[in-house]
C-alpha positions in Angstrom: 0.0 0.1 -0.1 1.0 3.7 -0.8 2.2 5.9 2.2 -0.8 8.6 2.7 0.8 12.3 3.1 -0.6 15.4 4.3 1.4 18.3 3.4 1.5 21.4 5.8 3.4 24.9 4.9 2.2 28.1 4.7 4.3 28.6 1.4 2.6 27.9 -1.5 5.5 27.0 -3.6 6.5 24.8 -1.0 3.0 22.7 -0.6 3.0 22.6 -4.5 6.9 21.5 -4.9 6.5 18.8 -2.1 3.4 17.7 -3.5 4.9 17.2 -7.1 8.0 15.7 -5.8 5.9 12.9 -3.9 3.2 12.7 -6.4 5.9 11.4 -9.0 6.5 8.4 -6.9 4.2 5.2 -7.1 5.2 4.6 -3.0 3.7 8.0 -2.2 -0.1 9.4 -2.1 -0.5 13.1 -1.1 -4.2 12.9 0.5 -4.2 16.6 1.3 -2.4 20.0 2.6 -2.9 22.6 4.7 -1.9 26.3 4.9 -0.6 26.8 9.0 -0.8 24.6 11.9 -4.3 24.6 13.0 -5.9 23.7 9.6 -3.2 21.1 9.7 -4.2 19.6 12.7 -7.5 19.7 11.5 -6.8 17.5 8.6 -4.5 14.8 10.4 -7.5 14.3 12.1 -9.7 13.9 9.0 -7.5 12.3 6.7 -5.5 10.0 9.2 -2.8 10.1 7.0 0.7 7.8 7.5 2.9 10.8 7.7 2.8 14.7 7.9 5.4 17.0 6.6 5.6 20.0 8.9 6.9 23.6 8.4 8.3 25.1 11.6 7.1 29.0 11.0 3.4 29.5 10.0 0.4 31.9 11.1 -2.0 31.0 13.5 -0.3 28.0 14.8 2.9 27.1 14.5 4.7 24.0 13.5 5.6 23.0 17.0 2.2 23.4 18.3 0.9 21.8 15.7 3.1 18.5 16.3 2.0 18.9 19.9 -1.3 18.8 19.4 -1.4 15.9 16.9 0.7 14.0 19.2 -1.7 14.5 21.6 -5.2 13.9 19.5 -4.3 11.9 17.0 -0.3 10.4 17.1 0.9 10.6 13.4 4.3 10.5 12.2 5.7 14.0 11.3 8.9 14.8 9.5 9.9 18.3 10.1 11.3 21.0 7.3 13.4 23.4 9.1 16.0 25.9 7.8 19.8 25.1 8.3 20.5 28.2 10.4 21.2 28.1 14.4 17.8 29.3 14.8 16.1 26.4 12.6 17.9 24.1 14.4 17.0 25.1 17.9 13.2 24.7 16.9 13.2 22.1 15.2 15.0 20.2 17.9 11.9 21.7 20.0 9.6 19.8 17.4 11.5 16.4 17.6 11.0 17.0 21.7 7.5 17.8 20.9 7.1 14.3 19.0 8.2 14.7 15.2 10.5 11.7 14.1 12.8 13.4 12.1 13.5 16.7 10.0 14.6 17.6 6.3 16.4 21.0 5.2 14.7 23.8 3.8 17.3 25.1 1.6 15.5 27.0 -1.2 18.5 26.7 -3.5 18.2 23.2 -3.4 14.7 23.3 -3.7 14.8 25.4 -6.8 17.1 23.5 -8.4 15.5 20.3 -8.7 18.3 18.9 -6.9 18.0 14.8 -7.4 19.9 14.0 -4.2 17.4 16.3 -2.1 14.5 14.4 -4.4 15.5 10.8 -3.3 16.1 11.9 0.4 12.8 13.1 0.6 11.0 10.5 -1.0 12.8 7.9 1.2 12.4 9.6 4.3 8.6 9.6 3.4 8.6 5.9 3.0 10.6 4.8 5.7 8.8 7.0 8.3 5.4 6.7 6.7 5.7 2.8 7.2 6.7 3.2 10.4 4.4 3.0 13.3 6.9 4.2 15.8 4.8 7.5 17.1 1.6 5.8 16.8 2.8 3.1 19.5 3.9 5.7 22.2 3.1 9.4 23.1 6.2 11.2 22.0 9.9 11.8 22.2 9.7 13.9 25.6 7.4 11.5 27.4 10.4 10.5 29.9 10.9 13.8 31.1 7.8 15.5 30.6 4.2 16.5 29.0 5.9 19.1 26.4 3.4 21.3 27.1 5.5 22.9 30.4 8.2 25.0 29.7 9.5 23.8 32.9 10.4 20.5 31.9 11.7 20.6 28.7 15.6 20.3 28.3 15.0 23.3 26.1 14.5 26.0 28.5 16.6 24.2 31.3 17.6 27.1 34.1 21.2 28.3 33.4 21.3 27.9 37.3 20.9 24.2 37.4 24.4 24.0 34.5 26.7 21.7 36.4 30.3 22.4 37.6 33.4 22.2 35.0 34.5 18.4 35.2 38.8 18.7 35.5 40.6 17.9 32.9 43.1 15.6 33.6 46.7 16.3 32.4 48.4 12.7 32.0 47.1 9.4 31.3 48.8 6.4 32.5 50.3 3.8 30.3 48.0 1.1 32.0 45.0 3.5 31.1 45.6 3.9 27.4 46.6 1.2 25.0 49.4 1.9 22.6 48.7 2.1 18.7 49.1 -1.3 16.8 51.5 0.3 14.8 54.0 3.7 14.6 53.2 6.5 12.5 54.7 9.6 11.5 55.3 12.1 14.0 56.6 14.7 11.7 53.1 15.1 10.3 51.1 18.1 11.4 47.7 17.8 12.8 46.1 19.6 10.2 47.5 17.4 7.1 46.1 13.9 7.9 46.8 11.6 5.0 44.5 8.8 4.0 47.3 6.4 4.9 46.0 7.4 8.6 42.1 7.3 7.7 41.6 3.6 8.7 37.5 3.2 7.5 37.4 4.5 3.9 40.0 2.0 2.3 39.6 -0.7 4.9 35.6 -0.4 4.8 35.6 -1.0 1.3 37.6 -4.3 1.1 36.0 -5.3 4.2 32.4 -4.8 2.7 33.3 -6.5 -0.7 34.2 -9.8 0.9 31.9 -9.8 3.8 32.9 -12.3 6.9 29.9 -13.8 8.7 30.6 -13.9 12.2 28.5 -16.0 14.4 25.9 -14.5 16.6 26.1 -14.3 20.3 23.6 -15.5 22.5 21.3 -12.9 24.0 20.8 -12.8 27.7 18.0 -11.1 29.9 19.0 -7.5 30.4 19.1 -8.5 34.1 22.3 -10.5 33.3 24.1 -7.6 30.8 26.9 -5.0 32.3 29.4 -3.4 30.6 32.5 -5.5 29.8 35.2 -5.5 32.7 37.8 -4.2 30.1 35.9 -1.4 28.5 37.8 1.7 28.2 35.7 4.0 25.7 32.1 3.9 24.6 31.1 4.6 20.9 27.4 5.0 19.8 25.9 5.7 16.4 22.7 7.0 15.7 20.2 8.4 12.9 16.6 8.7 12.6 15.1 8.7 16.0 18.9 9.5 17.2 18.3 12.8 19.1 15.4 10.8 21.4 17.4 7.5 21.6 20.6 9.4 22.6 18.7 11.8 25.3 17.2 9.0 26.9 20.4 7.0 27.7 22.4 10.1 28.4 20.4 11.7 30.8 20.4 8.3 33.0 24.0 8.3 33.0 26.2 9.4 36.6 28.5 12.3 36.6 31.0 10.3 37.5 30.5 7.6 34.6 33.8 5.8 34.5 34.7 5.9 30.9 34.7 8.7 27.7 32.1 8.3 25.2 31.8 8.8 21.4 28.4 10.2 19.8 28.0 9.9 16.1 24.5 11.1 15.0 23.8 12.1 11.5 23.3 15.7 11.8 24.5 18.9 9.5 26.7 20.8 11.5 24.3 23.1 12.8 22.0 21.1 14.1 25.3 19.0 16.0 26.5 22.4 17.6 23.0 22.9 19.0 22.3 19.5 20.2 25.4 19.0 21.7 24.7 22.1 24.0 21.0 20.8 24.8 22.5 17.5 25.8 25.2 19.0 28.0 22.5 21.4 30.4 20.0 18.2 30.5 23.0 15.3 31.3 24.7 14.9 34.5 27.8 14.3 32.3 29.5 16.7 30.1 28.4 16.8 26.8 30.3 19.0 23.9 30.7 19.3 20.4 33.9 17.5 19.1 36.9 19.8 18.2 40.0 18.4 17.1 42.3 17.7 19.6 39.8 17.4 22.3 40.5 15.2 25.1 39.0 11.4 26.0 37.9 12.1 29.3 35.7 10.2 31.5 32.3 11.1 31.9 32.5 13.3 29.0 30.5 12.5 25.3 32.2 14.1 22.4 29.4 14.8 19.7 30.9 14.5 16.4 30.3 17.7 14.5 28.0 17.6 11.1 30.1 17.9 7.8 32.8 16.0 9.2 34.4 12.7 10.5 35.5 12.1 13.7 38.4 9.2 14.7 41.1 8.7 17.8 44.1 10.1 17.1 46.8 7.1 16.1 49.6 9.1 17.8 47.7 9.9 20.8 45.2 7.9 22.0 43.6 9.7 24.5 42.5 12.5 22.2 40.5 12.6 18.5 40.8 14.0 15.5 38.2 16.2 13.2 39.2 15.9 9.6 36.5 16.9 6.7 34.3 14.7 5.4 35.1 12.3 3.0 33.4 12.6 -0.4 33.7 8.9 -1.0 31.3 8.4 2.8 27.6 8.7 2.1 27.2 10.1 5.7 29.2 12.8 7.4 29.8 12.0 10.3 29.9 8.5 9.8 29.6 5.7 12.2 31.6 3.0 10.1 34.6 5.6 10.3 34.2 6.4 14.2 33.8 2.4 14.9 36.6 1.6 12.5 39.1 4.1 14.3 38.1 2.7 17.5 38.9 -1.0 16.4 42.3 -0.2 15.5 43.2 2.1 18.4 41.1 0.5 21.3 40.4 -3.1 19.8 38.7 -5.1 22.5 38.1 -2.6 25.3 35.7 -0.7 22.7 31.4 -0.9 23.8 30.0 -0.2 20.6 26.1 0.8 20.6 24.1 1.2 17.6 20.6 2.7 17.6 17.9 3.6 15.3 18.4 5.1 12.0 17.7 4.3 8.0 20.4 2.6 6.1 23.1 0.3 7.3 25.8 2.7 8.6 27.6 1.0 11.5 27.7 -2.6 10.0 31.0 -2.4 8.5 32.6 -0.8 11.5 30.8 -3.0 13.5 32.5 -6.1 11.7 36.1 -4.8 12.4 35.2 -4.0 16.1 34.3 -7.7 16.8 37.2 -8.8 14.8 39.1 -7.0 17.4 37.0 -8.6 20.1 34.8 -5.9 21.4 31.6 -5.6 22.0 28.4 -4.4 20.3 24.9 -3.9 21.8 22.2 -3.1 19.0 18.9 -1.5 20.1 16.0 -3.8 19.4 13.2 -3.1 16.6 10.1 -2.5 18.7 11.9 0.7 20.1 13.7 2.0 17.3 11.8 4.7 15.3 13.7 3.2 12.1 15.3 -0.4 12.5 17.4 -0.1 9.6 20.7 0.4 11.3 20.3 -1.8 14.4 18.9 -4.5 11.9 21.7 -4.5 9.7 24.6 -5.3 12.4 21.8 -7.9 13.9 21.3 -9.1 10.5 25.3 -9.7 10.1 25.5 -11.4 13.4 27.4 -8.6 15.0 25.3 -7.6 18.0 26.6 -9.5 21.4 23.4 -7.9 23.0 20.2 -6.7 21.8 18.5 -4.4 24.1 15.3 -2.2 24.0 15.9 1.6 24.7 15.1 1.8 28.0 17.7 -0.8 29.2 20.8 0.9 27.7 20.9 3.7 31.0 20.3 1.6 33.5 22.7 -0.9 32.5 25.7 1.6 31.7 24.7 3.1 35.1 25.2 -0.3 36.8 21.8 0.0 38.2 18.5 -2.2 37.4 
């Protein structure tokens, strides 16, 4: 059956453009349109679409308020359309808190130039999200933290007075706490001239995926019997569609003295990652920041890969990370595969890799490299995923040591049941 879509936008140009693009796909049927949030709510109740594309800034009722009403009165999967500005990122993340599942950039130039990549991205997102029943089976993104109607309960409006004290940055690491590089590197290179030979993921992942090696799946235990591996030195988490909600739910449960550094790879554009990191930092007991080249790996701190770039562990100094320009040969910038591969090379079996909700298969090849080094992989289960693509790719390849519900990650990582 085709995915039934309602288009909500106050711009006549965008209403017609979105409708034309979606109507050209046999998998999709546009069942209606609305010019503002209030009309969008009425049409959602009347037409009962599988998916709503929702603008943010509209008269009478804006997109965020419309999402909140829809999620309360007639829960429906919602794809936000937002500008790639700092303000656009802020309001889009508010919409995700209110219950929207994903977003797409509203770049006027790309929409007017009939960008083939934009058209494919729009159609694919609409189909995947329209076929997902996720939002119809639960209330909304913000449910673990509040209703979404009270500003005091939203991470958007967290008072500055509640901000955490700064964490001390250790000046050195002992030899026992930091594994040695697998092979020596040329120390004469400057930090800004990392060569492709030092980028473990690009060439290695291509060769690995060309001749896949099937690993036997491990037995999956009940959550009460699962714990962080005793030799763990670093946690690496990858996510995409639905990831902001999943990461918020997990990270807000970690104590300030969480004993491991965390690397986060969430598919997001640059403007969004900086805003998202700041918001997570305000909400979490651990420290969260958008990663910068040379940042230290510190227990109790999570580094979020910046949009448009790749994040790896520095092969010459394993307590630091490197941020590199996004490689055009890779679809995702940042890529879970790239960071997983770097962690496999640098930390081997001392890595706990976690793969969360998202479209596609990013993370599968990197997870294979981690497992070959003896590392541990946890995957989110289908029932709690917005989109099961990324975890499913890892699970189907026999790479997941454990499969967990979203609600189980935080308590297990925090060592509390």
